[in-house]
C-alpha positions in Angstrom: 9.2 -17.1 32.2 11.1 -13.8 32.1 13.8 -15.4 29.8 11.0 -16.8 27.6 9.7 -13.2 27.1 13.3 -12.0 26.3 13.6 -14.8 23.7 10.4 -13.9 22.1 11.4 -10.2 22.0 14.8 -11.1 20.4 13.0 -13.3 17.9 10.8 -10.4 16.8 13.9 -8.2 16.5 15.7 -10.8 14.3 12.6 -11.1 12.1 12.5 -7.4 11.5 16.2 -7.4 10.7 15.7 -10.3 8.2 12.9 -8.5 6.5 15.1 -5.4 6.2 17.9 -7.4 4.5 15.4 -9.1 2.2 13.6 -5.9 1.1 16.6 -3.6 1.0 18.9 -5.7 -1.1 20.9 -4.8 -4.2 19.5 -3.6 -7.5 17.8 -6.2 -9.6 20.3 -7.6 -12.2 17.5 -8.3 -14.7 16.6 -4.6 -14.6 20.2 -3.6 -15.2 20.4 -6.1 -18.1 17.3 -4.6 -19.7 18.6 -1.1 -19.4 21.9 -2.1 -20.9 20.1 -3.7 -23.9 18.1 -0.5 -24.4 21.4 1.5 -24.3 23.1 -0.9 -26.7 25.7 -2.0 -24.3 25.0 -5.7 -24.5 24.4 -8.1 -27.3 20.7 -8.6 -26.6 19.7 -7.6 -30.0 20.4 -4.3 -31.8 18.0 -1.5 -32.7 14.3 -2.3 -32.7 14.8 -6.0 -32.1 16.5 -5.5 -28.8 13.8 -3.0 -27.7 11.0 -5.4 -28.7 12.7 -8.1 -26.7 12.8 -5.9 -23.6 9.2 -4.8 -24.1 8.0 -8.4 -24.4 10.0 -9.3 -21.3 8.3 -6.6 -19.3 4.9 -7.4 -20.7 5.2 -11.1 -19.8 6.7 -10.5 -16.3 3.3 -10.4 -14.6 2.1 -13.5 -16.3 5.2 -15.5 -15.3 5.0 -14.2 -11.8 1.3 -15.1 -11.5 2.0 -18.7 -12.7 5.0 -19.4 -10.4 2.9 -20.8 -7.6 2.7 -19.9 -3.9 6.3 -18.8 -3.6 5.9 -16.4 -6.5 2.9 -14.9 -4.8 4.7 -14.4 -1.6 7.7 -13.0 -3.3 5.4 -10.6 -5.3 4.0 -9.4 -2.0 7.4 -8.5 -0.6 8.4 -6.8 -3.9 5.2 -4.8 -4.0 6.0 -3.6 -0.5 8.6 -1.3 -2.0 5.8 0.5 -3.9 4.2 1.5 -0.6 6.8 4.2 -0.1 5.9 5.8 -3.5 2.2 5.4 -2.9 2.5 7.1 0.5 5.0 9.7 -0.8 7.6 8.8 1.8 11.3 9.3 1.1 12.5 6.2 3.0 14.2 3.1 1.9 13.1 -0.4 3.0 16.2 -0.8 5.1 15.6 2.5 6.9 12.0 1.7 7.4 12.7 -1.7 9.0 15.5 -0.2 11.0 13.0 2.3 12.5 10.6 -0.6 13.2 13.4 -2.6 14.9 14.4 0.4 17.0 10.8 1.1 18.2 10.4 -2.6 19.0 13.5 -2.5 21.1 12.4 0.7 22.8 9.0 -0.8 23.6 10.6 -3.8 25.2 13.1 -1.8 27.2 10.4 0.6 28.3 8.3 -2.2 29.8 11.5 -3.7 31.5 12.5 -0.3 32.9 9.0 0.4 34.2 9.2 -3.0 36.0 5.8 -4.1 34.6 4.8 -7.7 34.0 7.6 -9.4 31.9 4.9 -11.0 29.7 4.2 -7.5 28.4 7.6 -7.2 26.8 6.8 -9.2 23.6 3.5 -7.3 23.3 5.2 -4.0 23.6 7.9 -5.0 21.1 5.3 -6.1 18.5 3.3 -2.9 19.0 6.4 -0.8 18.6 7.4 -2.7 15.4 4.0 -2.2 13.9 3.7 1.5 14.6 5.7 2.6 11.5 3.8 0.2 9.2 0.5 1.6 10.6 1.7 5.1 10.0 2.8 4.2 6.4 -0.6 2.5 5.6 -2.6 5.4 7.0 -0.5 7.9 5.0 -0.9 5.8 1.9 -4.7 5.5 2.4 -5.1 9.3 2.9 -3.1 10.1 -0.2 -4.9 7.6 -2.4 -8.2 8.9 -1.1 -7.2 12.5 -2.0 -6.1 11.3 -5.5 -9.4 9.6 -6.1 -11.3 12.8 -5.2 -9.1 14.9 -7.5 -9.2 12.5 -10.5 -12.5 13.5 -12.0 -11.3 17.1 -12.3 -8.0 16.0 -13.8 -9.8 13.9 -16.4 -12.1 16.8 -17.3 -9.1 19.1 -17.6 -7.4 16.7 -20.0 -10.6 16.4 -22.0 -10.8 20.2 -22.4 -7.2 20.4 -23.4 -7.8 17.7 -26.1 -10.9 19.6 -27.4 -8.7 22.8 -27.6 -6.3 21.0 -29.9 -3.6 20.1 -27.5 -1.9 16.7 -27.3 -2.4 14.2 -24.5 1.1 14.9 -23.2 0.2 18.6 -23.0 -2.9 17.7 -21.1 -0.8 15.8 -18.6 1.5 18.8 -18.2 -1.6 21.0 -17.7 -2.8 18.8 -14.9 0.6 18.9 -13.3 0.7 22.7 -13.5 -2.9 23.5 -12.5 -3.8 20.9 -9.9 -2.4 20.4 -6.4 -0.8 17.2 -5.0 -1.2 14.3 -5.2 -2.8 14.2 -8.6 -0.7 17.0 -10.0 2.5 15.4 -8.8 1.7 12.0 -10.2 0.6 13.3 -13.6 3.7 15.5 -13.7 5.9 12.5 -13.2 4.1 10.7 -16.0 4.6 13.7 -18.3 8.3 13.9 -17.4 8.8 10.2 -18.0 7.4 10.4 -21.5 9.2 13.7 -22.1 12.5 11.9 -21.4 11.8 9.2 -24.1 9.7 6.6 -22.3 6.7 5.5 -24.3 3.5 7.1 -23.1 1.9 3.6 -22.5 4.8 2.7 -20.2 4.5 6.0 -18.4 0.8 5.4 -17.8 1.5 1.9 -16.6 4.1 3.3 -14.1 1.5 5.8 -13.0 -1.0 3.0 -12.3 1.6 1.1 -10.4 2.3 4.0 -8.2 -1.4 4.8 -7.7 -3.4 1.6 -7.5 -6.8 3.2 -8.5 -9.3 1.4 -10.6 -10.6 4.5 -12.3 -7.0 5.5 -13.2 -6.6 2.0 -14.8 -9.7 2.8 -16.9 -8.1 6.0 -18.0 -4.8 4.3 -18.9 -6.7 1.5 -20.8 -8.8 4.1 -22.7 -5.7 6.0 -23.7 -3.8 2.8 -24.9 -6.9 1.6 -26.9 -7.5 5.1 -28.4 -3.9 5.3 -29.6 -4.3 1.8 -31.2 -7.8 1.9 -32.6 -8.7 5.6 -32.6 -11.8 7.4 -31.3 -12.8 10.4 -29.4 -10.7 10.3 -26.3 -12.2 13.5 -24.8 -15.7 12.0 -24.8 -14.4 8.9 -23.1 -12.6 10.9 -20.4 -15.9 12.9 -19.8 -17.8 9.6 -19.3 -15.1 8.2 -16.9 -15.3 11.4 -14.9 -19.1 11.2 -14.7 -18.9 7.6 -13.6 -16.4 8.5 -10.8 -18.7 11.2 -9.5 -21.7 8.9 -9.5 -19.7 6.3 -7.7 -18.8 8.9 -5.0 -22.5 9.8 -4.6 -23.5 6.1 -4.2 -20.5 5.5 -1.9 -21.7 8.3 0.4 -25.1 6.8 0.7 -23.6 3.4 1.5 -21.5 5.0 4.2 -24.5 6.7 5.7 -26.5 3.4 5.8 -23.7 1.4 7.3 -22.6 3.9 9.9 -24.5 2.2 12.7 -22.8 -1.1 11.9 -19.4 0.4 11.7 -19.9 2.2 15.1 -21.1 -1.0 16.7 -18.1 -2.9 15.5 -15.7 -0.3 16.9 -17.4 -0.4 20.3 -17.5 -4.2 20.4 -13.9 -4.5 19.4 -12.6 -1.8 21.7 -14.6 -2.9 24.8 -12.5 -6.0 25.8 -9.1 -4.3 25.7 -10.4 -1.2 27.5 -12.1 -3.3 30.2 -8.9 -5.3 30.7 -6.8 -2.1 31.1 -9.3 -0.8 33.6 -9.3 -4.0 35.7 -5.4 -4.2 35.5 -5.3 -0.6 36.8 -7.6 -1.4 39.7 -6.2 -4.8 40.6 -3.0 -5.8 38.8 -2.6 -9.1 40.7 -6.1 -10.2 39.7 -5.6 -9.4 36.0 -2.1 -11.0 35.9 -3.7 -14.4 36.2 -4.4 -14.2 32.5 -0.6 -14.3 31.9 0.6 -16.6 34.7 -2.1 -19.2 34.9 -2.3 -21.8 32.1 -6.1 -21.6 31.9 -5.8 -17.8 31.8 -3.3 -18.0 28.9 -5.7 -20.3 27.0 -8.6 -17.9 27.6 -6.5 -14.9 26.5 -5.5 -16.8 23.3 -9.1 -17.7 22.6 -10.3 -14.1 23.2 -7.7 -12.8 20.8 -8.7 -15.3 18.1 -12.4 -14.5 18.5 -11.7 -10.8 18.4 -9.9 -11.2 15.1 -12.7 -13.4 13.7 -15.3 -10.8 14.9 -13.4 -8.0 13.3 -13.2 -9.8 9.9 -17.0 -10.7 10.0 -18.0 -7.1 10.8 -15.7 -5.7 8.1 -17.2 -8.1 5.6 -20.7 -6.9 6.5 -20.1 -3.2 6.4 -17.4 -3.1 3.6 -19.7 -2.8 0.5 -17.7 -2.0 -2.6 -19.2 0.4 -5.1 
């Protein structure tokens, strides 16, 4: 059984390495072709015709990707994984990230083997070590997006005041970058720099929405694009969006207060079985090891893990009320 544990551990390490090679590959040749067309280095159409071709290609990319079936959806998930580093403001490449995950997985397995614990814990320690960087990245991303959402109403009101004072929208973005702290100041500053370097403002806003997947920010980008096409009072629209965001925060706070008991009950119920197992294993390791060595114990452990996952999903569905 020890060799089975080693084989599972090596399988996890190989999987991490394969994901690293898949996510950290070379640059996309299609992206290079589009840049060459814009620069006039290839015969993809000269002048405005070539640029319109590139813009249409970028606009239709999401539609083609969505209609490419299950494989397209899976591939899109892996490609969107690269945006996690920008969303979490982490200066790591995908290859470095998966290298760290593989190193921690190996360290976890070696630590269990050196400590002479149950060999069946080696795959579990390897999986936990491999998931630690991903957990850290997701928590950092969640914290940053939450801070951005809290700062967004003030940023929109600042842009609205700048527009009423006679400034352009680009000047309003620059004002947010200068006057407001990170992350909203940093992201709006990147959007201002992109359009200042020649990228259309619509494309700069789309890149901003891709880096920050926030629904209210998409409303802002949509309002700007429609206003530049059809006209209208953009300052008034931004004031209304800011008001809606603040009202949503108020209602969300009430929902969190009403669902606090359910969330606390879920945490206690989900944490009780692992904590109880660790306590029993500390008191009587031979008794608790039956779950790993006995076939019936392995089936019970698998069933317990499945029911824990189902219970977590059900509790999350009950208390996760979107506003």
